[in-house]
C-alpha positions, 0 to 999 in steps of 0.5 A, a space after each residue: 528496502 524502504 524504512 517505511 515499508 519495514 515499519 509498516 510490516 512490523 506494525 501490521 504483524 503486531 496488529 497495529 493497523 488501521 484502514 482509512 475510510 477512503 481505503 475501505 471505499 477503494 477496497 470495496 470498489 475494486 473487490 479487494 479483500 482486506 485479509 488478502 492485502 494484509 497477507 500479501 504485505 510481506 511479499 510487497 515490492 516498493 513502487 514509490 517511497 515517500 519518506 517525507 510526505 506531508 501527512 507522514 511517511 508513506 509508500 506505494 507498493 505492488 502486491 498480489 491478490 489471487 494472482 492479480 496485481 494491486 497497488 497499496 499505499 501504506 502510511 504512518 501518521 506524521 509525528 507518530 510511530 503507530 499505527 500502519 494505515 492502509 490509505 488506499 488500494 486499487 487494481 492498477 490500470 495497464 494503460 497508465 502503468 508499465 507491464 510490470 506495474 512498477 513504473 508510471 507511463 509518461 502521458 
């Protein structure tokens, strides 16, 4: 398990969560409901972990909403311990991802 994902799950459970402006835009664009993303976080699977990202630790996870796969990028601001930030969420393109949406396809 990713330390970042564990921290994000703990923060979300405590209600310490923020959605970036970009995150809101992407959620709306793909008809993804925030409540579904938050509800599915505990079952998230780690796709890529970025513990040393420039803006703070972040993690790309695979979640499901209404049986449909989504990717969500969660982060924690650099130098801080709160809040969990939903950076973006989208429906992965099957042309760019493996059948299980866990690995990027080579160009």
